[in-house]
All heavy atoms as an XYZ file, in Angstrom:
697
protein
N     114.175     79.010    114.373
C     113.467     80.024    113.616
C     114.462     80.650    112.620
O     115.568     81.011    113.006
C     112.915     81.099    114.568
C     112.309     82.278    113.863
S     111.827     83.584    114.983
C     110.086     83.314    115.019
N     114.072     80.743    111.381
C     114.880     81.372    110.331
C     116.231     80.674    110.159
O     117.240     81.318    109.895
C     115.086     82.859    110.616
C     113.836     83.592    110.888
N     112.874     83.799    109.936
C     113.367     84.168    112.015
C     111.870     84.470    110.449
N     112.134     84.704    111.718
N     116.234     79.358    110.301
C     117.487     78.615    110.216
C     118.213     78.796    108.895
O     119.436     78.927    108.868
C     117.250     77.122    110.466
C     116.982     76.809    111.933
O     117.494     77.570    112.785
O     116.267     75.841    112.212
N     117.460     78.826    107.790
C     118.099     78.989    106.476
C     118.793     80.338    106.378
O     119.905     80.438    105.861
C     117.076     78.848    105.351
C     116.581     77.444    105.153
C     115.590     77.356    104.003
O     115.797     78.001    102.975
O     114.583     76.628    104.173
N     118.150     81.371    106.900
C     118.753     82.698    106.864
C     119.973     82.777    107.783
O     120.990     83.352    107.415
C     117.711     83.764    107.225
C     118.162     85.223    107.145
C     118.743     85.562    105.776
C     116.984     86.139    107.461
N     119.869     82.172    108.952
C     121.007     82.136    109.878
C     122.177     81.414    109.204
O     123.310     81.894    109.220
C     120.632     81.456    111.215
C     121.883     81.221    112.069
C     119.620     82.292    111.972
N     121.902     80.269    108.570
C     122.950     79.527    107.876
C     123.574     80.370    106.776
O     124.797     80.410    106.623
C     122.391     78.239    107.271
C     121.992     77.218    108.331
O     122.460     77.342    109.487
O     121.209     76.304    107.998
N     122.763     81.068    106.009
C     123.262     81.915    104.933
C     124.197     83.003    105.487
O     125.278     83.236    104.961
C     122.113     82.547    104.153
C     122.566     83.560    103.177
N     123.204     83.232    101.995
C     122.494     84.917    103.208
C     123.509     84.346    101.349
N     123.091     85.386    102.063
N     123.759     83.674    106.549
C     124.570     84.748    107.135
C     125.892     84.223    107.700
O     126.914     84.899    107.584
C     123.789     85.494    108.206
C     122.682     86.421    107.693
C     121.900     87.016    108.861
C     123.260     87.526    106.822
N     125.855     83.066    108.313
C     127.103     82.532    108.865
C     128.068     82.084    107.773
O     129.278     82.147    107.956
C     126.856     81.375    109.854
O     126.129     80.338    109.210
C     126.084     81.857    111.074
N     127.540     81.646    106.636
C     128.388     81.271    105.498
C     128.954     82.495    104.775
O     130.068     82.469    104.293
C     127.613     80.438    104.475
C     127.420     78.995    104.852
C     126.884     78.178    103.678
N     125.737     78.790    103.025
C     124.468     78.577    103.328
N     124.156     77.749    104.296
N     123.499     79.168    102.661
N     128.148     83.563    104.689
C     128.541     84.712    103.859
C     129.106     85.891    104.640
O     129.383     86.932    104.054
C     127.323     85.167    103.049
O     126.313     85.650    103.912
N     129.272     85.734    105.948
C     129.798     86.839    106.760
C     130.597     86.241    107.913
O     130.527     85.031    108.173
C     128.642     87.681    107.297
O     127.960     87.009    108.316
N     131.293     87.094    108.635
C     132.056     86.586    109.789
C     131.206     86.405    111.055
O     131.734     86.157    112.120
C     133.127     87.664    109.998
C     132.497     88.914    109.478
C     131.629     88.465    108.328
N     129.894     86.513    110.930
C     129.019     86.397    112.102
C     128.926     84.960    112.600
O     128.866     84.017    111.822
C     127.610     86.882    111.757
C     127.431     88.345    111.365
C     126.003     88.612    110.909
C     127.819     89.255    112.502
N     128.866     84.820    113.913
C     128.576     83.509    114.498
C     127.085     83.258    114.395
O     126.313     84.170    114.082
C     129.016     83.490    115.973
O     128.158     84.330    116.738
N     126.649     82.043    114.726
C     125.195     81.752    114.678
C     124.421     82.663    115.630
O     123.382     83.195    115.268
C     124.922     80.293    115.050
C     125.222     79.315    113.932
C     124.660     77.937    114.208
N     123.216     77.830    114.113
C     122.515     77.821    112.979
N     123.125     77.970    111.834
N     121.210     77.697    112.988
N     124.927     82.853    116.832
C     124.258     83.729    117.799
C     124.168     85.158    117.309
O     123.122     85.808    117.445
N     125.253     85.666    116.743
C     125.264     87.043    116.215
C     124.295     87.168    115.032
O     123.557     88.149    114.950
C     126.674     87.432    115.790
C     127.648     87.573    116.929
C     129.086     87.650    116.474
O     129.425     87.096    115.407
O     129.875     88.281    117.189
N     124.321     86.175    114.148
C     123.427     86.213    112.985
C     121.973     86.205    113.432
O     121.147     86.960    112.889
C     123.713     85.022    112.069
N     121.648     85.396    114.409
C     120.277     85.333    114.920
C     119.867     86.673    115.523
O     118.756     87.150    115.293
C     120.135     84.215    115.945
C     118.723     83.979    116.488
C     117.744     83.705    115.339
C     118.732     82.821    117.452
N     120.764     87.309    116.283
C     120.460     88.634    116.871
C     120.225     89.681    115.789
O     119.334     90.498    115.895
C     121.574     89.067    117.805
C     121.385     88.580    119.227
C     122.275     89.312    120.204
N     123.688     89.329    119.820
C     124.557     88.324    120.036
N     124.152     87.228    120.620
N     125.811     88.440    119.671
N     121.049     89.644    114.732
C     120.868     90.600    113.627
C     119.508     90.399    112.980
O     118.771     91.355    112.739
C     122.008     90.460    112.577
C     121.666     91.215    111.298
C     123.324     90.948    113.169
N     119.152     89.166    112.718
C     117.846     88.859    112.108
C     116.712     89.349    113.000
O     115.775     89.975    112.520
C     117.728     87.341    111.812
C     118.707     86.939    110.732
C     116.286     86.978    111.431
C     118.908     85.447    110.615
N     116.812     89.068    114.285
C     115.759     89.494    115.212
C     115.666     91.028    115.260
O     114.557     91.569    115.320
C     116.012     88.918    116.599
C     115.801     87.440    116.662
C     116.265     86.807    117.956
O     117.114     87.350    118.652
N     115.709     85.644    118.280
N     116.791     91.720    115.227
C     116.773     93.180    115.238
C     116.111     93.737    113.976
O     115.312     94.660    114.026
C     118.192     93.745    115.344
C     118.756     93.644    116.740
O     117.987     93.353    117.689
O     119.986     93.847    116.879
N     116.453     93.162    112.831
C     115.869     93.615    111.562
C     114.361     93.368    111.545
O     113.579     94.246    111.170
C     116.563     92.950    110.362
C     115.811     93.210    109.068
C     118.008     93.441    110.248
N     113.951     92.177    111.965
C     112.522     91.873    111.989
C     111.773     92.793    112.948
O     110.664     93.245    112.642
C     112.302     90.404    112.361
C     112.736     89.380    111.315
C     112.590     87.968    111.854
C     111.980     89.554    110.015
N     112.356     93.072    114.096
C     111.723     93.992    115.053
C     111.605     95.396    114.459
O     110.576     96.059    114.628
C     112.515     94.037    116.356
N     112.616     95.821    113.730
C     112.581     97.144    113.091
C     111.405     97.228    112.112
O     110.658     98.191    112.092
C     113.900     97.423    112.385
C     113.876     98.702    111.587
C     114.083     99.933    112.206
C     113.640     98.690    110.217
C     114.066    101.113    111.480
C     113.618     99.861    109.491
C     113.843    101.068    110.122
O     113.789    102.232    109.402
N     111.250     96.206    111.296
C     110.187     96.218    110.289
C     108.833     95.835    110.854
O     107.823     95.938    110.168
C     110.553     95.332    109.099
C     111.568     95.975    108.209
C     112.843     95.461    108.115
C     111.257     97.114    107.482
C     113.795     96.055    107.287
C     112.192     97.720    106.660
C     113.464     97.187    106.570
N     108.773     95.391    112.092
C     107.512     95.013    112.717
C     106.784     96.240    113.291
O     105.638     96.140    113.695
C     107.782     93.994    113.829
C     106.528     93.297    114.293
O     105.643     93.043    113.440
O     106.419     93.001    115.480
N     107.439     97.370    113.302
C     106.845     98.592    113.846
C     105.569     98.951    113.080
O     105.571     98.963    111.843
C     107.862     99.730    113.746
C     107.452    101.010    114.394
C     108.561    102.054    114.336
O     109.447    101.966    113.440
O     108.527    102.954    115.166
N     104.504     99.216    113.793
C     103.233     99.590    113.148
C     103.410    100.890    112.364
O     104.215    101.742    112.727
C     102.156     99.764    114.211
N     102.645    101.015    111.309
C     102.757    102.187    110.432
C     102.582    103.488    111.220
O     103.378    104.417    111.070
C     101.733    102.113    109.284
O     101.986    100.922    108.521
C     101.830    103.319    108.381
N     101.549    103.564    112.047
C     101.309    104.794    112.801
C     102.497    105.122    113.706
O     102.915    106.281    113.800
C     100.046    104.674    113.659
C      98.769    104.679    112.833
O      98.852    104.760    111.588
O      97.696    104.595    113.437
N     103.051    104.102    114.356
C     104.204    104.316    115.240
C     105.421    104.776    114.425
O     106.175    105.663    114.844
C     104.560    103.049    116.008
C     103.470    102.648    116.994
O     102.704    103.545    117.439
O     103.381    101.452    117.317
N     105.628    104.161    113.259
C     106.742    104.528    112.398
C     106.606    105.990    111.951
O     107.566    106.755    112.004
C     106.792    103.613    111.178
C     107.831    104.038    110.150
C     109.165    103.728    110.336
C     107.479    104.784    109.031
C     110.120    104.131    109.418
C     108.420    105.201    108.119
C     109.751    104.859    108.319
O     110.693    105.268    107.410
N     105.406    106.384    111.522
C     105.173    107.759    111.048
C     105.450    108.753    112.175
O     106.147    109.757    111.968
C     103.747    107.920    110.493
C     103.409    109.389    110.266
C     103.583    107.128    109.201
N     104.949    108.477    113.352
C     105.179    109.383    114.478
C     106.664    109.500    114.839
O     107.180    110.575    115.072
C     104.382    108.937    115.701
C     102.900    109.188    115.562
C     102.167    108.808    116.865
N     100.745    108.777    116.615
C     100.030    107.669    116.462
N     100.585    106.480    116.541
N      98.717    107.744    116.220
N     107.338    108.343    114.879
C     108.763    108.325    115.227
C     109.587    109.077    114.192
O     110.408    109.943    114.527
C     109.272    106.887    115.354
C     110.767    106.803    115.664
C     111.233    105.361    115.820
N     111.039    104.552    114.640
C     111.829    104.580    113.555
N     112.855    105.399    113.497
N     111.594    103.772    112.521
N     109.346    108.788    112.915
C     110.108    109.471    111.856
C     109.818    110.968    111.856
O     110.714    111.780    111.614
C     109.793    108.874    110.490
C     110.454    107.551    110.262
C     111.968    107.617    110.301
N     112.477    108.313    109.123
C     113.613    109.006    109.088
N     114.370    109.093    110.141
N     113.998    109.601    107.991
N     108.575    111.360    112.127
C     108.233    112.779    112.168
C     109.058    113.462    113.243
O     109.653    114.521    113.035
C     106.733    112.980    112.412
C     106.335    114.408    112.427
N     106.300    115.148    113.589
C     105.993    115.252    111.422
C     105.929    116.374    113.309
N     105.741    116.469    112.002
N     109.103    112.860    114.441
C     109.896    113.441    115.535
C     111.371    113.540    115.149
O     112.020    114.543    115.391
C     109.756    112.593    116.810
C     108.449    112.781    117.539
C     108.470    112.104    118.927
N     108.883    110.705    118.880
C     108.071    109.671    118.680
N     106.772    109.874    118.501
N     108.526    108.438    118.672
N     111.909    112.471    114.555
C     113.335    112.454    114.189
C     113.657    113.531    113.157
O     114.645    114.253    113.306
C     113.724    111.083    113.628
C     113.704    109.964    114.646
C     113.859    108.593    114.021
O     113.870    108.466    112.776
O     113.964    107.629    114.802
N     112.825    113.616    112.131
C     113.074    114.587    111.072
C     112.849    116.026    111.556
O     113.567    116.941    111.161
C     112.218    114.268    109.850
C     112.556    112.927    109.178
C     111.525    112.576    108.117
C     113.957    112.954    108.577
N     111.863    116.196    112.427
C     111.609    117.523    113.001
C     112.809    117.953    113.853
O     113.213    119.109    113.829
C     110.329    117.471    113.834
C     109.713    118.809    114.084
C     108.350    118.655    114.752
O     108.189    117.818    115.658
N     107.385    119.422    114.295
N     113.398    117.016    114.568
C     114.581    117.309    115.399
C     115.777    117.703    114.549
O     116.678    118.407    115.013
C     114.923    116.094    116.279
N     115.783    117.288    113.282
C     116.845    117.663    112.358
C     116.607    119.053    111.754
O     117.389    119.534    110.970
C     116.966    116.647    111.220
C     117.435    115.282    111.666
C     117.445    114.285    110.532
O     117.436    114.636    109.343
N     117.475    113.005    110.878
N     115.451    119.649    112.102
C     115.149    120.994    111.635
C     114.367    121.051    110.341
O     114.224    122.138    109.772
N     113.871    119.917    109.874
C     113.097    119.916    108.638
C     111.692    120.444    108.887
O     111.154    120.319    109.993
C     113.027    118.513    108.049
C     114.372    117.894    107.660
C     114.184    116.456    107.205
C     115.047    118.713    106.585
N     111.097    121.029    107.864
C     109.732    121.539    107.958
C     108.748    120.447    107.575
O     109.076    119.487    106.876
C     109.527    122.801    107.079
C     110.406    123.937    107.550
C     109.800    122.481    105.622
N     107.488    120.588    108.031
C     106.477    119.540    107.835
C     106.289    119.171    106.377
O     106.137    117.991    106.062
C     105.159    119.950    108.462
C     105.096    119.614    109.941
O     105.878    118.804    110.428
N     104.183    120.228    110.646
N     106.287    120.124    105.472
C     106.050    119.777    104.071
C     107.131    118.798    103.578
O     106.835    117.819    102.896
C     106.011    121.025    103.199
O     107.217    121.755    103.290
N     108.358    119.031    103.957
C     109.447    118.131    103.577
C     109.358    116.809    104.336
O     109.571    115.739    103.759
C     110.822    118.804    103.877
O     110.885    120.026    103.161
C     111.960    117.916    103.483
N     109.049    116.890    105.609
C     108.940    115.701    106.458
C     107.908    114.732    105.910
O     108.164    113.539    105.728
C     108.611    116.078    107.909
C     109.813    116.765    108.580
C     108.181    114.846    108.726
C     109.507    117.360    109.942
N     106.706    115.229    105.622
C     105.624    114.338    105.196
C     105.895    113.759    103.812
O     105.557    112.601    103.537
C     104.272    115.048    105.274
C     103.836    115.280    106.691
C     103.617    116.550    107.159
C     103.676    114.213    107.574
C     103.209    116.770    108.471
C     103.275    114.416    108.878
C     103.053    115.696    109.341
N     106.544    114.513    102.940
C     106.893    113.952    101.626
C     107.923    112.850    101.787
O     107.843    111.815    101.122
C     107.415    115.066    100.723
C     106.302    115.976    100.232
C     106.807    117.098     99.338
O     107.968    117.024     98.864
O     106.040    118.043     99.113
N     108.886    113.057    102.662
C     109.917    112.037    102.881
C     109.317    110.789    103.503
O     109.631    109.675    103.107
C     111.034    112.580    103.779
C     112.155    111.545    103.924
C     113.346    112.048    104.646
N     113.984    113.142    103.941
C     115.060    113.782    104.400
N     115.583    113.435    105.549
N     115.597    114.754    103.717
N     108.437    110.960    104.488
C     107.815    109.792    105.123
C     106.991    109.017    104.094
O     107.048    107.780    104.049
C     106.936    110.225    106.331
C     107.832    110.726    107.463
C     106.085    109.055    106.812
C     107.077    111.355    108.626
N     106.228    109.722    103.276
C     105.435    109.052    102.245
C     106.321    108.233    101.319
O     105.988    107.096    100.953
C     104.623    110.086    101.457
N     107.462    108.787    100.936
C     108.389    108.062    100.066
C     109.007    106.864    100.799
O     109.135    105.788    100.218
C     109.476    109.004     99.564
N     109.378    107.043    102.061
C     110.014    105.974    102.830
C     109.080    104.796    103.062
O     109.525    103.643    103.097
C     110.482    106.483    104.187
C     111.675    107.443    104.084
O     112.271    107.533    103.006
O     111.974    108.090    105.116
N     107.785    105.045    103.235
C     106.833    103.977    103.514
C     106.787    102.942    102.394
O     106.496    101.777    102.632
C     105.439    104.543    103.778
C     105.235    105.203    105.131
C     103.874    105.881    105.190
C     105.375    104.195    106.259
N     107.097    103.355    101.190
C     107.062    102.424    100.054
C     108.122    101.351    100.171
O     108.031    100.316     99.529
C     107.246    103.187     98.756
C     106.119    104.131     98.442
C     106.397    104.936     97.193
C     105.293    105.978     97.015
N     105.578    106.865     95.911
N     109.127    101.577    101.000
C     110.250    100.658    101.100
C     110.230     99.825    102.389
O     111.198     99.119    102.670
C     111.569    101.413    100.978
C     111.684    102.062     99.626
C     111.416    103.409     99.456
C     111.986    101.298     98.503
C     111.490    103.994     98.207
C     112.057    101.865     97.245
C     111.796    103.230     97.107
O     111.860    103.791     95.865
N     109.156     99.920    103.140
C     109.039     99.074    104.318
C     108.898     97.616    103.859
O     108.447     97.350    102.758
C     107.824     99.483    105.159
C     107.858    100.893    105.693
C     108.863    101.116    106.766
N     108.476    100.401    107.982
C     109.233    100.320    109.045
N     110.401    100.901    109.071
N     108.831     99.671    110.104
N     109.278     96.671    104.701
C     109.252     95.254    104.310
C     107.876     94.832    103.827
O     107.732     94.155    102.823
C     109.680     94.380    105.492
N     106.855     95.205    104.552
C     105.486     94.979    104.120
C     104.876     96.364    104.002
O     104.481     96.950    105.002
C     104.683     94.114    105.125
C     103.254     93.935    104.664
C     105.355     92.767    105.295
N     104.885     96.875    102.792
C     104.443     98.255    102.586
C     102.962     98.389    102.941
O     102.120     97.589    102.505
C     104.684     98.672    101.151
N     102.641     99.396    103.730
C     101.231     99.657    104.047
C     100.567    100.299    102.827
O     101.243    100.653    101.842
C     101.318    100.652    105.199
C     102.598    101.373    104.938
C     103.531    100.351    104.347
N      99.258    100.467    102.864
C      98.611    101.169    101.757
C      99.195    102.567    101.660
O      99.638    103.149    102.663
C      97.139    101.214    102.161
C      97.061    100.718    103.556
C      98.353    100.084    103.907
N      99.227    103.105    100.448
C      99.768    104.444    100.251
C      98.914    105.459    101.022
O      97.682    105.444    100.930
C      99.791    104.797     98.771
C     100.561    106.056     98.492
C     100.841    106.232     97.009
O     101.063    105.227     96.328
O     100.808    107.389     96.563
N      99.572    106.301    101.801
C      98.866    107.306    102.595
C      99.094    108.678    101.992
O     100.194    108.998    101.545
C      99.392    107.292    104.040
C      99.236    105.976    104.797
C      99.937    106.061    106.142
C      97.770    105.642    104.991
N      98.045    109.474    101.977
C      98.179    110.854    101.488
C      98.901    111.681    102.544
O      99.014    111.286    103.709
C      96.798    111.477    101.216
O      96.114    111.614    102.482
C      95.972    110.631    100.261
N      99.383    112.837    102.148
C     100.036    113.728    103.112
C      99.061    114.108    104.218
O      99.446    114.212    105.391
C     100.568    114.979    102.405
C     101.634    114.724    101.336
C     102.075    116.048    100.705
C     102.815    113.965    101.898
N      97.798    114.280    103.879
C      96.785    114.616    104.889
C      96.654    113.477    105.898
O      96.560    113.709    107.104
C      95.458    114.917    104.198
C      94.389    115.287    105.196
C      93.096    115.623    104.514
N      92.125    116.018    105.515
C      90.858    116.141    105.295
N      90.361    115.947    104.094
N      90.035    116.499    106.265
N      96.620    112.230    105.419
C      96.512    111.089    106.319
C      97.729    111.004    107.242
O      97.596    110.689    108.430
C      96.357    109.794    105.520
C      95.010    109.663    104.853
C      94.953    108.494    103.910
O      95.862    108.288    103.108
N      93.881    107.708    104.011
N      98.907    111.286    106.708
C     100.112    111.285    107.542
C     100.009    112.343    108.638
O     100.342    112.093    109.784
C     101.352    111.536    106.686
C     101.696    110.430    105.694
C     102.823    110.879    104.770
C     102.069    109.147    106.417
N      99.546    113.532    108.269
C      99.373    114.598    109.260
C      98.393    114.188    110.356
O      98.603    114.457    111.534
C      98.900    115.878    108.596
C      99.960    116.598    107.819
C      99.435    117.927    107.262
N     100.406    118.504    106.381
C     100.449    118.369    105.062
N      99.515    117.656    104.460
N     101.398    118.931    104.359
N      97.314    113.520    109.963
C      96.293    113.104    110.933
C      96.866    112.069    111.897
O      96.507    112.039    113.086
C      95.061    112.548    110.221
C      94.291    113.642    109.497
C      93.038    113.044    108.896
N      92.087    112.830    109.971
C      90.998    113.531    110.130
N      90.697    114.482    109.274
N      90.176    113.285    111.107
N      97.755    111.191    111.416
C      98.397    110.214    112.291
C      99.213    110.938    113.363
O      99.171    110.577    114.534
C      99.306    109.251    111.493
C      98.436    108.286    110.656
C     100.220    108.459    112.423
C      99.227    107.433    109.691
N      99.935    111.968    112.949
C     100.799    112.687    113.890
C     100.006    113.592    114.806
O     100.199    113.620    116.022
C     101.870    113.512    113.141
C     102.659    114.398    114.088
C     102.811    112.568    112.378
N      99.073    114.355    114.257
C      98.392    115.375    115.032
C      96.959    115.028    115.455
O      96.331    115.776    116.187
C      98.374    116.698    114.258
C      99.754    117.251    114.040
C     100.299    117.331    112.760
C     100.535    117.673    115.097
C     101.577    117.827    112.559
C     101.813    118.162    114.911
C     102.317    118.251    113.643
O     103.583    118.738    113.447
N      96.464    113.893    114.992
C      95.118    113.471    115.406
C      94.008    114.031    114.580
O      94.001    114.681    113.647
């Protein structure tokens, strides 16, 4: 699985094949997180940093655009509904 990418990483970095494969699997797992789960997790993380909801939801909305497979654009209200129901 992902042999071309594993080959590329082993040629362009000091990673072994096993290490390169683990890195790829970790990255894919990170980006495989469902949008709702990502929003809830990021909300908790940012809230723990002491940020207020208005800042948190704007940041999450901006961050979602950079996910590997960007979900449809969500309004701040939709983000709040994901977190609070």
